[in-house]
N, C-alpha and C positions, 0 to 999 in steps of 0.2 A: 392615770392608771386604766387597762383597761378591760372590759371582762364581754363574756359570750357567753350563751346558753341554748343548746338544742335541742328538741325534744322529740324524739320519731317514735310515732304509734304503731304495730306491728300487731298481726293478726295468724298464726299459723294454724291451720286445720288439717284434721287427721281425718280418712275415709276408711274403712275399715268394709271389707263384704266378707259376709259367709261362705258366698257361691259364688260360683263367674256371675257376670250380670244377667239376670236374670228374660227371659225369649217366652213371650205370647209360646211358639210350636216346640216348644220343649219343654215348658211346665216346669221350668225353673222357678224358684221361689229366690230371688234376692235381702238379705239383710243388711239394712246397711247403721253403721252407728256415728253420729258425728259429733263432734265435738272443737267446740270453738273459746279463743282466751284472746283480749286482748291487752299487751303487755309493753309497755313503756319506759325506758331510761330519757334523764337529761344528764347534765354537766354543766356544770358553771368553771370557770379558767377566768384567772385575775393576776396581771403578774404588775409590777412596781416598772417604771423608766425610768432612768436614772440617767443625767448627761450631764456637759458643761460645754457651755456659749460662749466662745473669745471675741469679742468685740470689742473695736475701737469705737469712743460715742463721744462727740464732741454736740454742746449746748453755747448759743448765748444769751448772755440777757442781756435787756438795757433799765438804767434807772435815770433820772430826770434829778438836777439841780440846778441850785442859778446863785451867776456871786455875790450876787447881794442873800441869800440863804434869805429869800421869798417864801417862803407861807415855813416855814421851818426846817423846807428842803436842801439840807447840806450835801454834802461829797458824802458823807457817811453813811447818809443816808441814803442817796445813790448806788455806790457800791456795796452796799447791803442787797436792793431791791436789784441789782442788775447778776449780782451773785444767785439771789431765789429763784429768780424768773431763769439765770441759766439753769439751774439745777432742776427743776419741773421740766423744762425741754431734754434735759438727759432721760430724765425717770422715765420721760412717756416715750423717747423711742429705745428704750430697754423694756419696757413694754411689750413695744407693737413685737421688737428682735421673740422674746419670748413665749407672747400668743403665737406666733408662726416656726415655734420652732414644738410647742406643745402641738400643734398639730397634725406638725411631721410626720411627731413620735409618735402620732396616737394613730395614724393613718399607716408607720408604718409598723407596728408594735397589733393594732386592730385586725388585724389579717388573720397575721398569725398566731393572737389567741384565739380570733373565733375557730382558723382550722385545729385547733385542742381543745376546744368546746364538741369541736365536733367529731373528735378523733375519738375522744372522753363515751359519747355519748352513743356512737356507734359498737362501742368495746360492754358499754352495761348494755346496751339491746341484744346484744348478740349473746351474752353469758345470760340475761335474761331468759328471750325465746330456747337457748338451749334448756333452759334447768325444766321450763317451762312445758317443755313439744314430751317430757319424757313422762308430765303429771300427767298431757293430756291422752299421753298413749295408752300408759294404765286405765287412766278414764274409758276410754273411747270403747276397749276392749270388756271391759264392766260393764260397761251399756249390752252390748254388744251380746255378752251371754244372754243379758239379761231380757234379751227384744229378740232375740231366738227361743229364747225357751217360749215366750208368748207367744211369737212367728207359729209357735209350733205346736201349740196346745191350742190357739186358734182354727190353725186347716186340723185337728187333729180331731175336734169338737166337730164340725162340718163333716167331716169323713167317718166320723163317729152318727153322724145324727144321718147321712144317708144311707149309710150300711142298716140300718135302723129300718128307717125305708124303705130300700127297696124291699128287707127280711119277713117284714109288716106285708108287702107288698104280697109278697110270692105266696106266704102262706092267706093270707085275704084271697087270694084269684088260685089256688088251688082248697083254696073250703073246710082252712084249717080247724079242729075245734080246741077250745079252752087256751084260745090265746090270751099270753097278758107277756107285759114291758115293763123294767123297773130300771129305776140308776140308783145308785147305789156310790158311792164317791169316787167317780167318773168312771163305773164299774155299767153295762149296758147286761141287763139280764133278759131274754127273751122264750118264751117258752110256746110249743104249741103243738101238736098233736094235729098228720096228717094220715089217712085211710091214703093204701096203698093197693 
């Protein structure tokens, strides 16, 4: 039996731009929202290898006895020992043949099992990445809107501050009277009187 496992990480990225890339000479503002996610997939494959091994195996055994049955060693005892030794020799040869056949089968099937696991992992990764990419696109678009609003608010606040400072400087340079400046709810109110 062989098993194979493959894990393939991926990091899909999306980059969205509100305007063409920013450039100081054109005074463009580039707003980018970027989201990233890690996607991983794994697969396991197992197989059972069955086979049949047909070989002829012979073994010899030896037993010892004495004509005068010295030490109780009779021909019957010797024959029993010889058969037992021959069976052990046959079993050892069979075990060696089976081990070699297992190694050969594992090598042959192991490559196929690893290839099948890799193919399943690749397919699972592709499916997971495809579904995740759509979610990332939606998330990036949502973030882009939020970042765009924040960026424009900062720009508009800076622009309003510059207008305020310019209008107040103009009024003071012209010796305006009754200069008042107030801000309420993002609305700037500047009043002054000029003698013409």
